[in-house]
PDB file of the backbone (N, CA, C, O) and the ligand in Angstrom, with CONECT records:
HET     ZN  A 101       1
ATOM      1  N   MET A   1       2.919  10.535  -5.852  1.00  0.00           N
ATOM      2  CA  MET A   1       3.009   9.833  -7.130  1.00  0.00           C
ATOM      3  C   MET A   1       4.331  10.134  -7.847  1.00  0.00           C
ATOM      4  O   MET A   1       5.084   9.210  -8.154  1.00  0.00           O
ATOM      5  N   PHE A   2       4.623  11.406  -8.118  1.00  0.00           N
ATOM      6  CA  PHE A   2       5.894  11.740  -8.727  1.00  0.00           C
ATOM      7  C   PHE A   2       7.032  11.430  -7.761  1.00  0.00           C
ATOM      8  O   PHE A   2       8.126  11.039  -8.167  1.00  0.00           O
ATOM      9  N   ARG A   3       6.748  11.613  -6.475  1.00  0.00           N
ATOM     10  CA  ARG A   3       7.741  11.343  -5.452  1.00  0.00           C
ATOM     11  C   ARG A   3       8.196   9.891  -5.509  1.00  0.00           C
ATOM     12  O   ARG A   3       9.375   9.606  -5.300  1.00  0.00           O
ATOM     13  N   ASP A   4       7.274   8.964  -5.791  1.00  0.00           N
ATOM     14  CA  ASP A   4       7.607   7.546  -5.824  1.00  0.00           C
ATOM     15  C   ASP A   4       8.160   7.102  -7.181  1.00  0.00           C
ATOM     16  O   ASP A   4       8.437   5.919  -7.380  1.00  0.00           O
ATOM     17  N   LEU A   5       8.322   8.048  -8.117  1.00  0.00           N
ATOM     18  CA  LEU A   5       8.908   7.767  -9.432  1.00  0.00           C
ATOM     19  C   LEU A   5       8.187   6.643 -10.174  1.00  0.00           C
ATOM     20  O   LEU A   5       8.806   5.844 -10.876  1.00  0.00           O
ATOM     21  N   PHE A   6       6.883   6.601 -10.005  1.00  0.00           N
ATOM     22  CA  PHE A   6       6.053   5.640 -10.735  1.00  0.00           C
ATOM     23  C   PHE A   6       6.452   4.197 -10.469  1.00  0.00           C
ATOM     24  O   PHE A   6       6.248   3.324 -11.312  1.00  0.00           O
ATOM     25  N   MET A   7       7.018   3.952  -9.303  1.00  0.00           N
ATOM     26  CA  MET A   7       7.358   2.583  -8.959  1.00  0.00           C
ATOM     27  C   MET A   7       6.418   2.097  -7.868  1.00  0.00           C
ATOM     28  O   MET A   7       6.189   2.791  -6.877  1.00  0.00           O
ATOM     29  N   CYS A   8       5.880   0.909  -8.055  1.00  0.00           N
ATOM     30  CA  CYS A   8       5.030   0.323  -7.030  1.00  0.00           C
ATOM     31  C   CYS A   8       5.855   0.142  -5.754  1.00  0.00           C
ATOM     32  O   CYS A   8       6.932  -0.453  -5.786  1.00  0.00           O
ATOM     33  N   GLN A   9       5.348   0.657  -4.634  1.00  0.00           N
ATOM     34  CA  GLN A   9       6.096   0.606  -3.385  1.00  0.00           C
ATOM     35  C   GLN A   9       5.980  -0.756  -2.702  1.00  0.00           C
ATOM     36  O   GLN A   9       6.552  -0.958  -1.631  1.00  0.00           O
ATOM     37  N   ARG A  10       5.263  -1.667  -3.293  1.00  0.00           N
ATOM     38  CA  ARG A  10       5.135  -3.009  -2.713  1.00  0.00           C
ATOM     39  C   ARG A  10       5.916  -4.045  -3.518  1.00  0.00           C
ATOM     40  O   ARG A  10       6.749  -4.760  -2.960  1.00  0.00           O
ATOM     41  N   CYS A  11       5.655  -4.134  -4.829  1.00  0.00           N
ATOM     42  CA  CYS A  11       6.343  -5.167  -5.613  1.00  0.00           C
ATOM     43  C   CYS A  11       7.420  -4.566  -6.513  1.00  0.00           C
ATOM     44  O   CYS A  11       8.102  -5.300  -7.228  1.00  0.00           O
ATOM     45  N   GLU A  12       7.584  -3.225  -6.489  1.00  0.00           N
ATOM     46  CA  GLU A  12       8.634  -2.516  -7.207  1.00  0.00           C
ATOM     47  C   GLU A  12       8.526  -2.647  -8.718  1.00  0.00           C
ATOM     48  O   GLU A  12       9.525  -2.492  -9.420  1.00  0.00           O
ATOM     49  N   CYS A  13       7.339  -2.927  -9.230  1.00  0.00           N
ATOM     50  CA  CYS A  13       7.148  -2.871 -10.672  1.00  0.00           C
ATOM     51  C   CYS A  13       6.947  -1.407 -11.074  1.00  0.00           C
ATOM     52  O   CYS A  13       6.657  -0.566 -10.223  1.00  0.00           O
ATOM     53  N   ILE A  14       7.096  -1.103 -12.347  1.00  0.00           N
ATOM     54  CA  ILE A  14       6.831   0.244 -12.849  1.00  0.00           C
ATOM     55  C   ILE A  14       5.343   0.330 -13.168  1.00  0.00           C
ATOM     56  O   ILE A  14       4.818  -0.452 -13.961  1.00  0.00           O
ATOM     57  N   VAL A  15       4.679   1.284 -12.545  1.00  0.00           N
ATOM     58  CA  VAL A  15       3.238   1.373 -12.726  1.00  0.00           C
ATOM     59  C   VAL A  15       2.896   2.031 -14.063  1.00  0.00           C
ATOM     60  O   VAL A  15       3.703   2.759 -14.640  1.00  0.00           O
ATOM     61  N   VAL A  16       1.708   1.762 -14.529  1.00  0.00           N
ATOM     62  CA  VAL A  16       1.214   2.275 -15.801  1.00  0.00           C
ATOM     63  C   VAL A  16       0.174   3.345 -15.504  1.00  0.00           C
ATOM     64  O   VAL A  16      -0.748   3.125 -14.720  1.00  0.00           O
ATOM     65  N   THR A  17       0.328   4.507 -16.137  1.00  0.00           N
ATOM     66  CA  THR A  17      -0.667   5.565 -15.914  1.00  0.00           C
ATOM     67  C   THR A  17      -1.605   5.658 -17.113  1.00  0.00           C
ATOM     68  O   THR A  17      -1.232   5.310 -18.234  1.00  0.00           O
ATOM     69  N   GLY A  18      -2.800   6.122 -16.871  1.00  0.00           N
ATOM     70  CA  GLY A  18      -3.754   6.386 -17.933  1.00  0.00           C
ATOM     71  C   GLY A  18      -4.539   5.165 -18.403  1.00  0.00           C
ATOM     72  O   GLY A  18      -5.346   5.258 -19.329  1.00  0.00           O
ATOM     73  N   GLN A  19      -4.299   4.018 -17.761  1.00  0.00           N
ATOM     74  CA  GLN A  19      -5.063   2.814 -18.127  1.00  0.00           C
ATOM     75  C   GLN A  19      -5.604   2.180 -16.858  1.00  0.00           C
ATOM     76  O   GLN A  19      -4.930   1.384 -16.204  1.00  0.00           O
ATOM     77  N   ARG A  20      -6.800   2.539 -16.533  1.00  0.00           N
ATOM     78  CA  ARG A  20      -7.358   2.154 -15.232  1.00  0.00           C
ATOM     79  C   ARG A  20      -7.466   0.652 -15.031  1.00  0.00           C
ATOM     80  O   ARG A  20      -7.375   0.174 -13.901  1.00  0.00           O
ATOM     81  N   ASN A  21      -7.659  -0.097 -16.106  1.00  0.00           N
ATOM     82  CA  ASN A  21      -7.903  -1.532 -15.939  1.00  0.00           C
ATOM     83  C   ASN A  21      -6.654  -2.381 -16.138  1.00  0.00           C
ATOM     84  O   ASN A  21      -6.712  -3.610 -16.110  1.00  0.00           O
ATOM     85  N   HIS A  22      -5.530  -1.711 -16.337  1.00  0.00           N
ATOM     86  CA  HIS A  22      -4.267  -2.444 -16.482  1.00  0.00           C
ATOM     87  C   HIS A  22      -3.865  -3.039 -15.126  1.00  0.00           C
ATOM     88  O   HIS A  22      -4.034  -2.399 -14.089  1.00  0.00           O
ATOM     89  N   PRO A  23      -3.326  -4.278 -15.141  1.00  0.00           N
ATOM     90  CA  PRO A  23      -2.918  -4.880 -13.851  1.00  0.00           C
ATOM     91  C   PRO A  23      -1.856  -4.068 -13.123  1.00  0.00           C
ATOM     92  O   PRO A  23      -1.739  -4.155 -11.901  1.00  0.00           O
ATOM     93  N   ARG A  24      -1.082  -3.282 -13.863  1.00  0.00           N
ATOM     94  CA  ARG A  24      -0.083  -2.438 -13.195  1.00  0.00           C
ATOM     95  C   ARG A  24      -0.497  -0.972 -13.223  1.00  0.00           C
ATOM     96  O   ARG A  24       0.357  -0.091 -13.121  1.00  0.00           O
ATOM     97  N   ALA A  25      -1.776  -0.699 -13.357  1.00  0.00           N
ATOM     98  CA  ALA A  25      -2.262   0.681 -13.323  1.00  0.00           C
ATOM     99  C   ALA A  25      -1.887   1.332 -12.002  1.00  0.00           C
ATOM    100  O   ALA A  25      -1.930   0.700 -10.947  1.00  0.00           O
ATOM    101  N   ALA A  26      -1.519   2.603 -12.076  1.00  0.00           N
ATOM    102  CA  ALA A  26      -1.090   3.318 -10.873  1.00  0.00           C
ATOM    103  C   ALA A  26      -2.263   3.544  -9.927  1.00  0.00           C
ATOM    104  O   ALA A  26      -3.348   3.945 -10.348  1.00  0.00           O
ATOM    105  N   ASN A  27      -2.035   3.288  -8.670  1.00  0.00           N
ATOM    106  CA  ASN A  27      -3.011   3.563  -7.624  1.00  0.00           C
ATOM    107  C   ASN A  27      -2.324   4.341  -6.519  1.00  0.00           C
ATOM    108  O   ASN A  27      -1.131   4.156  -6.277  1.00  0.00           O
ATOM    109  N   VAL A  28      -3.054   5.197  -5.857  1.00  0.00           N
ATOM    110  CA  VAL A  28      -2.521   5.837  -4.665  1.00  0.00           C
ATOM    111  C   VAL A  28      -3.133   5.125  -3.472  1.00  0.00           C
ATOM    112  O   VAL A  28      -4.339   5.184  -3.232  1.00  0.00           O
ATOM    113  N   ASN A  29      -2.275   4.461  -2.743  1.00  0.00           N
ATOM    114  CA  ASN A  29      -2.756   3.759  -1.559  1.00  0.00           C
ATOM    115  C   ASN A  29      -2.603   4.648  -0.333  1.00  0.00           C
ATOM    116  O   ASN A  29      -1.597   5.339  -0.172  1.00  0.00           O
ATOM    117  N   HIS A  30      -3.606   4.621   0.521  1.00  0.00           N
ATOM    118  CA  HIS A  30      -3.490   5.315   1.802  1.00  0.00           C
ATOM    119  C   HIS A  30      -3.019   4.314   2.839  1.00  0.00           C
ATOM    120  O   HIS A  30      -3.708   3.333   3.117  1.00  0.00           O
ATOM    121  N   LYS A  31      -1.867   4.551   3.402  1.00  0.00           N
ATOM    122  CA  LYS A  31      -1.276   3.596   4.346  1.00  0.00           C
ATOM    123  C   LYS A  31      -2.179   3.433   5.551  1.00  0.00           C
ATOM    124  O   LYS A  31      -2.438   2.316   5.998  1.00  0.00           O
ATOM    125  N   VAL A  32      -2.657   4.552   6.074  1.00  0.00           N
ATOM    126  CA  VAL A  32      -3.681   4.504   7.105  1.00  0.00           C
ATOM    127  C   VAL A  32      -5.007   4.742   6.386  1.00  0.00           C
ATOM    128  O   VAL A  32      -5.189   5.794   5.772  1.00  0.00           O
ATOM    129  N   PRO A  33      -5.936   3.790   6.450  1.00  0.00           N
ATOM    130  CA  PRO A  33      -7.200   3.975   5.729  1.00  0.00           C
ATOM    131  C   PRO A  33      -7.843   5.307   6.096  1.00  0.00           C
ATOM    132  O   PRO A  33      -8.020   5.620   7.273  1.00  0.00           O
ATOM    133  N   HIS A  34      -8.195   6.101   5.057  1.00  0.00           N
ATOM    134  CA  HIS A  34      -8.651   7.464   5.353  1.00  0.00           C
ATOM    135  C   HIS A  34     -10.093   7.504   5.842  1.00  0.00           C
ATOM    136  O   HIS A  34     -10.493   8.411   6.572  1.00  0.00           O
ATOM    137  N   LYS A  35     -10.883   6.477   5.414  1.00  0.00           N
ATOM    138  CA  LYS A  35     -12.295   6.450   5.808  1.00  0.00           C
ATOM    139  C   LYS A  35     -12.941   7.822   5.702  1.00  0.00           C
ATOM    140  O   LYS A  35     -13.091   8.326   4.589  1.00  0.00           O
ATOM    141  N   GLU A  36     -13.325   8.439   6.787  1.00  0.00           N
ATOM    142  CA  GLU A  36     -14.030   9.722   6.706  1.00  0.00           C
ATOM    143  C   GLU A  36     -13.082  10.911   6.884  1.00  0.00           C
ATOM    144  O   GLU A  36     -13.515  12.059   6.784  1.00  0.00           O
ATOM    145  N   SER A  37     -11.798  10.658   7.146  1.00  0.00           N
ATOM    146  CA  SER A  37     -10.900  11.741   7.526  1.00  0.00           C
ATOM    147  C   SER A  37     -10.296  12.443   6.318  1.00  0.00           C
ATOM    148  O   SER A  37      -9.519  11.837   5.579  1.00  0.00           O
ATOM    149  N   GLU A  38     -10.641  13.718   6.103  1.00  0.00           N
ATOM    150  CA  GLU A  38     -10.054  14.485   5.006  1.00  0.00           C
ATOM    151  C   GLU A  38      -8.577  14.735   5.243  1.00  0.00           C
ATOM    152  O   GLU A  38      -7.790  14.761   4.296  1.00  0.00           O
ATOM    153  N   ALA A  39      -8.198  14.916   6.486  1.00  0.00           N
ATOM    154  CA  ALA A  39      -6.792  15.170   6.804  1.00  0.00           C
ATOM    155  C   ALA A  39      -5.938  13.990   6.358  1.00  0.00           C
ATOM    156  O   ALA A  39      -4.879  14.186   5.763  1.00  0.00           O
ATOM    157  N   LEU A  40      -6.379  12.778   6.634  1.00  0.00           N
ATOM    158  CA  LEU A  40      -5.639  11.591   6.209  1.00  0.00           C
ATOM    159  C   LEU A  40      -5.667  11.456   4.689  1.00  0.00           C
ATOM    160  O   LEU A  40      -4.679  11.049   4.079  1.00  0.00           O
ATOM    161  N   PHE A  41      -6.797  11.796   4.085  1.00  0.00           N
ATOM    162  CA  PHE A  41      -6.941  11.640   2.633  1.00  0.00           C
ATOM    163  C   PHE A  41      -5.940  12.503   1.901  1.00  0.00           C
ATOM    164  O   PHE A  41      -5.362  12.071   0.904  1.00  0.00           O
ATOM    165  N   PHE A  42      -5.724  13.726   2.382  1.00  0.00           N
ATOM    166  CA  PHE A  42      -4.838  14.652   1.676  1.00  0.00           C
ATOM    167  C   PHE A  42      -3.416  14.667   2.231  1.00  0.00           C
ATOM    168  O   PHE A  42      -2.587  15.450   1.768  1.00  0.00           O
ATOM    169  N   ASP A  43      -3.125  13.833   3.195  1.00  0.00           N
ATOM    170  CA  ASP A  43      -1.788  13.799   3.791  1.00  0.00           C
ATOM    171  C   ASP A  43      -0.855  13.000   2.886  1.00  0.00           C
ATOM    172  O   ASP A  43      -0.988  11.781   2.773  1.00  0.00           O
ATOM    173  N   LEU A  44       0.096  13.691   2.237  1.00  0.00           N
ATOM    174  CA  LEU A  44       0.995  13.001   1.305  1.00  0.00           C
ATOM    175  C   LEU A  44       1.850  11.954   2.002  1.00  0.00           C
ATOM    176  O   LEU A  44       2.236  10.960   1.388  1.00  0.00           O
ATOM    177  N   ASN A  45       2.146  12.166   3.269  1.00  0.00           N
ATOM    178  CA  ASN A  45       2.938  11.171   3.992  1.00  0.00           C
ATOM    179  C   ASN A  45       2.155   9.886   4.234  1.00  0.00           C
ATOM    180  O   ASN A  45       2.720   8.858   4.607  1.00  0.00           O
ATOM    181  N   ASN A  46       0.860   9.962   4.019  1.00  0.00           N
ATOM    182  CA  ASN A  46       0.030   8.784   4.215  1.00  0.00           C
ATOM    183  C   ASN A  46      -0.269   8.077   2.894  1.00  0.00           C
ATOM    184  O   ASN A  46      -1.082   7.154   2.857  1.00  0.00           O
ATOM    185  N   THR A  47       0.383   8.505   1.811  1.00  0.00           N
ATOM    186  CA  THR A  47       0.099   7.884   0.519  1.00  0.00           C
ATOM    187  C   THR A  47       1.350   7.225  -0.039  1.00  0.00           C
ATOM    188  O   THR A  47       2.471   7.608   0.295  1.00  0.00           O
ATOM    189  N   GLU A  48       1.149   6.241  -0.882  1.00  0.00           N
ATOM    190  CA  GLU A  48       2.239   5.603  -1.604  1.00  0.00           C
ATOM    191  C   GLU A  48       1.701   5.127  -2.939  1.00  0.00           C
ATOM    192  O   GLU A  48       0.521   4.795  -3.054  1.00  0.00           O
ATOM    193  N   THR A  49       2.561   5.091  -3.953  1.00  0.00           N
ATOM    194  CA  THR A  49       2.169   4.586  -5.256  1.00  0.00           C
ATOM    195  C   THR A  49       2.242   3.063  -5.239  1.00  0.00           C
ATOM    196  O   THR A  49       3.259   2.487  -4.854  1.00  0.00           O
ATOM    197  N   VAL A  50       1.177   2.426  -5.650  1.00  0.00           N
ATOM    198  CA  VAL A  50       1.187   0.968  -5.787  1.00  0.00           C
ATOM    199  C   VAL A  50       0.505   0.599  -7.095  1.00  0.00           C
ATOM    200  O   VAL A  50      -0.284   1.380  -7.628  1.00  0.00           O
ATOM    201  N   CYS A  51       0.805  -0.587  -7.616  1.00  0.00           N
ATOM    202  CA  CYS A  51       0.154  -1.032  -8.836  1.00  0.00           C
ATOM    203  C   CYS A  51      -1.225  -1.604  -8.509  1.00  0.00           C
ATOM    204  O   CYS A  51      -1.541  -1.889  -7.354  1.00  0.00           O
ATOM    205  N   GLN A  52      -2.017  -1.761  -9.532  1.00  0.00           N
ATOM    206  CA  GLN A  52      -3.380  -2.245  -9.347  1.00  0.00           C
ATOM    207  C   GLN A  52      -3.399  -3.621  -8.675  1.00  0.00           C
ATOM    208  O   GLN A  52      -4.235  -3.879  -7.809  1.00  0.00           O
ATOM    209  N   THR A  53      -2.483  -4.498  -9.072  1.00  0.00           N
ATOM    210  CA  THR A  53      -2.459  -5.851  -8.519  1.00  0.00           C
ATOM    211  C   THR A  53      -2.219  -5.821  -7.011  1.00  0.00           C
ATOM    212  O   THR A  53      -2.912  -6.496  -6.249  1.00  0.00           O
ATOM    213  N   CYS A  54      -1.237  -5.035  -6.594  1.00  0.00           N
ATOM    214  CA  CYS A  54      -0.958  -4.928  -5.160  1.00  0.00           C
ATOM    215  C   CYS A  54      -2.123  -4.262  -4.441  1.00  0.00           C
ATOM    216  O   CYS A  54      -2.507  -4.675  -3.346  1.00  0.00           O
ATOM    217  N   HIS A  55      -2.678  -3.236  -5.060  1.00  0.00           N
ATOM    218  CA  HIS A  55      -3.739  -2.505  -4.384  1.00  0.00           C
ATOM    219  C   HIS A  55      -4.951  -3.385  -4.153  1.00  0.00           C
ATOM    220  O   HIS A  55      -5.550  -3.355  -3.078  1.00  0.00           O
ATOM    221  N   SER A  56      -5.314  -4.168  -5.160  1.00  0.00           N
ATOM    222  CA  SER A  56      -6.545  -4.944  -5.018  1.00  0.00           C
ATOM    223  C   SER A  56      -6.319  -6.208  -4.196  1.00  0.00           C
ATOM    224  O   SER A  56      -7.253  -6.722  -3.580  1.00  0.00           O
ATOM    225  N   GLY A  57      -5.092  -6.710  -4.181  1.00  0.00           N
ATOM    226  CA  GLY A  57      -4.841  -7.955  -3.461  1.00  0.00           C
ATOM    227  C   GLY A  57      -4.303  -7.728  -2.067  1.00  0.00           C
ATOM    228  O   GLY A  57      -5.036  -7.740  -1.077  1.00  0.00           O
ATOM    229  N   LEU A  58      -2.998  -7.520  -2.020  1.00  0.00           N
ATOM    230  CA  LEU A  58      -2.273  -7.421  -0.758  1.00  0.00           C
ATOM    231  C   LEU A  58      -2.863  -6.403   0.218  1.00  0.00           C
ATOM    232  O   LEU A  58      -3.105  -6.707   1.386  1.00  0.00           O
ATOM    233  N   ILE A  59      -3.086  -5.203  -0.281  1.00  0.00           N
ATOM    234  CA  ILE A  59      -3.435  -4.132   0.642  1.00  0.00           C
ATOM    235  C   ILE A  59      -4.846  -4.305   1.187  1.00  0.00           C
ATOM    236  O   ILE A  59      -5.105  -4.006   2.352  1.00  0.00           O
ATOM    237  N   GLN A  60      -5.751  -4.782   0.355  1.00  0.00           N
ATOM    238  CA  GLN A  60      -7.094  -5.010   0.892  1.00  0.00           C
ATOM    239  C   GLN A  60      -7.083  -6.139   1.923  1.00  0.00           C
ATOM    240  O   GLN A  60      -7.868  -6.118   2.871  1.00  0.00           O
ATOM    241  N   ARG A  61      -6.206  -7.117   1.747  1.00  0.00           N
ATOM    242  CA  ARG A  61      -6.065  -8.147   2.786  1.00  0.00           C
ATOM    243  C   ARG A  61      -5.505  -7.531   4.064  1.00  0.00           C
ATOM    244  O   ARG A  61      -5.935  -7.864   5.168  1.00  0.00           O
ATOM    245  N   GLU A  62      -4.540  -6.628   3.898  1.00  0.00           N
ATOM    246  CA  GLU A  62      -3.975  -5.971   5.071  1.00  0.00           C
ATOM    247  C   GLU A  62      -5.026  -5.163   5.813  1.00  0.00           C
ATOM    248  O   GLU A  62      -5.101  -5.186   7.041  1.00  0.00           O
ATOM    249  N   GLU A  63      -5.845  -4.441   5.035  1.00  0.00           N
ATOM    250  CA  GLU A  63      -6.874  -3.630   5.696  1.00  0.00           C
ATOM    251  C   GLU A  63      -7.862  -4.518   6.436  1.00  0.00           C
ATOM    252  O   GLU A  63      -8.351  -4.159   7.507  1.00  0.00           O
ATOM    253  N   ALA A  64      -8.152  -5.672   5.864  1.00  0.00           N
ATOM    254  CA  ALA A  64      -9.077  -6.590   6.532  1.00  0.00           C
ATOM    255  C   ALA A  64      -8.459  -7.121   7.824  1.00  0.00           C
ATOM    256  O   ALA A  64      -9.159  -7.311   8.818  1.00  0.00           O
ATOM    257  N   ARG A  65      -7.143  -7.363   7.809  1.00  0.00           N
ATOM    258  CA  ARG A  65      -6.471  -7.902   8.996  1.00  0.00           C
ATOM    259  C   ARG A  65      -6.125  -6.828  10.007  1.00  0.00           C
ATOM    260  O   ARG A  65      -6.107  -7.082  11.211  1.00  0.00           O
ATOM    261  N   GLY A  66      -5.846  -5.617   9.514  1.00  0.00           N
ATOM    262  CA  GLY A  66      -5.493  -4.523  10.392  1.00  0.00           C
ATOM    263  C   GLY A  66      -4.003  -4.398  10.628  1.00  0.00           C
ATOM    264  O   GLY A  66      -3.585  -3.624  11.488  1.00  0.00           O
ATOM    265  N   TYR A  67      -3.182  -5.140   9.886  1.00  0.00           N
ATOM    266  CA  TYR A  67      -1.731  -4.961   9.988  1.00  0.00           C
ATOM    267  C   TYR A  67      -1.073  -5.291   8.658  1.00  0.00           C
ATOM    268  O   TYR A  67      -1.679  -5.931   7.799  1.00  0.00           O
ATOM    269  N   MET A  68       0.173  -4.851   8.490  1.00  0.00           N
ATOM    270  CA  MET A  68       0.903  -5.021   7.251  1.00  0.00           C
ATOM    271  C   MET A  68       1.394  -6.463   7.129  1.00  0.00           C
ATOM    272  O   MET A  68       1.892  -7.044   8.093  1.00  0.00           O
ATOM    273  N   ILE A  69       1.247  -7.030   5.929  1.00  0.00           N
ATOM    274  CA  ILE A  69       1.722  -8.382   5.684  1.00  0.00           C
ATOM    275  C   ILE A  69       3.198  -8.314   5.288  1.00  0.00           C
ATOM    276  O   ILE A  69       3.584  -7.449   4.502  1.00  0.00           O
ATOM    277  N   GLY A  70       4.011  -9.199   5.815  1.00  0.00           N
ATOM    278  CA  GLY A  70       5.427  -9.205   5.478  1.00  0.00           C
ATOM    279  C   GLY A  70       6.234  -9.542   6.705  1.00  0.00           C
ATOM    280  O   GLY A  70       5.827  -9.249   7.829  1.00  0.00           O
ATOM    281  N   SER A  71       7.401 -10.171   6.487  1.00  0.00           N
ATOM    282  CA  SER A  71       8.226 -10.542   7.626  1.00  0.00           C
ATOM    283  C   SER A  71       9.685 -10.296   7.291  1.00  0.00           C
ATOM    284  O   SER A  71      10.051 -10.176   6.122  1.00  0.00           O
ATOM    285  N   ASP A  72      10.516 -10.223   8.319  1.00  0.00           N
ATOM    286  CA  ASP A  72      11.946 -10.044   8.108  1.00  0.00           C
ATOM    287  C   ASP A  72      12.602 -11.400   7.842  1.00  0.00           C
ATOM    288  O   ASP A  72      11.909 -12.414   7.756  1.00  0.00           O
ATOM    289  N   ILE A  73      13.931 -11.426   7.713  1.00  0.00           N
ATOM    290  CA  ILE A  73      14.602 -12.675   7.353  1.00  0.00           C
ATOM    291  C   ILE A  73      14.477 -13.739   8.438  1.00  0.00           C
ATOM    292  O   ILE A  73      14.680 -14.924   8.172  1.00  0.00           O
ATOM    293  N   ASN A  74      14.145 -13.325   9.660  1.00  0.00           N
ATOM    294  CA  ASN A  74      13.953 -14.298  10.733  1.00  0.00           C
ATOM    295  C   ASN A  74      12.510 -14.793  10.820  1.00  0.00           C
ATOM    296  O   ASN A  74      12.178 -15.610  11.679  1.00  0.00           O
ATOM    297  N   GLY A  75      11.660 -14.293   9.927  1.00  0.00           N
ATOM    298  CA  GLY A  75      10.276 -14.714   9.933  1.00  0.00           C
ATOM    299  C   GLY A  75       9.405 -13.945  10.908  1.00  0.00           C
ATOM    300  O   GLY A  75       8.235 -14.278  11.100  1.00  0.00           O
ATOM    301  N   ARG A  76       9.973 -12.912  11.525  1.00  0.00           N
ATOM    302  CA  ARG A  76       9.170 -12.087  12.424  1.00  0.00           C
ATOM    303  C   ARG A  76       8.375 -11.072  11.613  1.00  0.00           C
ATOM    304  O   ARG A  76       8.922 -10.458  10.698  1.00  0.00           O
ATOM    305  N   PRO A  77       7.092 -10.881  11.929  1.00  0.00           N
ATOM    306  CA  PRO A  77       6.303  -9.891  11.197  1.00  0.00           C
ATOM    307  C   PRO A  77       6.869  -8.483  11.351  1.00  0.00           C
ATOM    308  O   PRO A  77       7.324  -8.093  12.426  1.00  0.00           O
ATOM    309  N   LEU A  78       6.830  -7.726  10.251  1.00  0.00           N
ATOM    310  CA  LEU A  78       7.408  -6.373  10.241  1.00  0.00           C
ATOM    311  C   LEU A  78       6.535  -5.366  10.975  1.00  0.00           C
ATOM    312  O   LEU A  78       7.039  -4.423  11.586  1.00  0.00           O
ATOM    313  N   ASP A  79       5.235  -5.570  10.913  1.00  0.00           N
ATOM    314  CA  ASP A  79       4.333  -4.554  11.437  1.00  0.00           C
ATOM    315  C   ASP A  79       4.221  -4.648  12.958  1.00  0.00           C
ATOM    316  O   ASP A  79       3.867  -5.698  13.493  1.00  0.00           O
ATOM    317  N   PRO A  80       4.528  -3.538  13.660  1.00  0.00           N
ATOM    318  CA  PRO A  80       4.417  -3.568  15.129  1.00  0.00           C
ATOM    319  C   PRO A  80       2.996  -3.850  15.608  1.00  0.00           C
ATOM    320  O   PRO A  80       2.794  -4.230  16.761  1.00  0.00           O
ATOM    321  N   LYS A  81       2.003  -3.665  14.722  1.00  0.00           N
ATOM    322  CA  LYS A  81       0.627  -3.949  15.115  1.00  0.00           C
ATOM    323  C   LYS A  81       0.269  -5.427  14.964  1.00  0.00           C
ATOM    324  O   LYS A  81      -0.806  -5.856  15.384  1.00  0.00           O
ATOM    325  N   HIS A  82       1.178  -6.210  14.358  1.00  0.00           N
ATOM    326  CA  HIS A  82       0.902  -7.644  14.233  1.00  0.00           C
ATOM    327  C   HIS A  82       0.770  -8.257  15.626  1.00  0.00           C
ATOM    328  O   HIS A  82       1.492  -7.869  16.545  1.00  0.00           O
ATOM    329  N   PRO A  83      -0.154  -9.222  15.788  1.00  0.00           N
ATOM    330  CA  PRO A  83      -0.370  -9.830  17.124  1.00  0.00           C
ATOM    331  C   PRO A  83       0.918 -10.355  17.775  1.00  0.00           C
ATOM    332  O   PRO A  83       1.047 -10.300  18.997  1.00  0.00           O
ATOM    333  N   TRP A  84       1.867 -10.860  16.985  1.00  0.00           N
ATOM    334  CA  TRP A  84       3.125 -11.383  17.547  1.00  0.00           C
ATOM    335  C   TRP A  84       3.955 -10.289  18.190  1.00  0.00           C
ATOM    336  O   TRP A  84       4.754 -10.564  19.086  1.00  0.00           O
ATOM    337  N   ASN A  85       3.777  -9.045  17.746  1.00  0.00           N
ATOM    338  CA  ASN A  85       4.593  -7.934  18.236  1.00  0.00           C
ATOM    339  C   ASN A  85       3.906  -7.114  19.328  1.00  0.00           C
ATOM    340  O   ASN A  85       4.440  -6.101  19.781  1.00  0.00           O
ATOM    341  N   ARG A  86       2.742  -7.550  19.738  1.00  0.00           N
ATOM    342  CA  ARG A  86       2.025  -6.751  20.732  1.00  0.00           C
ATOM    343  C   ARG A  86       2.564  -7.025  22.113  1.00  0.00           C
ATOM    344  O   ARG A  86       2.087  -6.446  23.089  1.00  0.00           O
TER     345      ARG A  86
HETATM  346 ZN    ZN A 101       2.799  -3.858  -7.167  1.00  0.00          ZN2+
END
């Protein structure tokens, strides 16, 4: 959280702390879903600061799909787990 300087790592907005229902409220996203794993839950390298909007929208869609949404300037998906990159 402090490491990310309160900036959303997805849309680069400045997150808001202390207001849980704010659209830019700070969230800690686990890049690899931690599910039952305590090691993943407490692994700082597996966390990033994101705003509430990104957390509830983009990332939950990513978790449902199983890969990161986003592409490079050529339109190729960034995530090596994307079906196009397999
Ligand atoms: Zn965001």
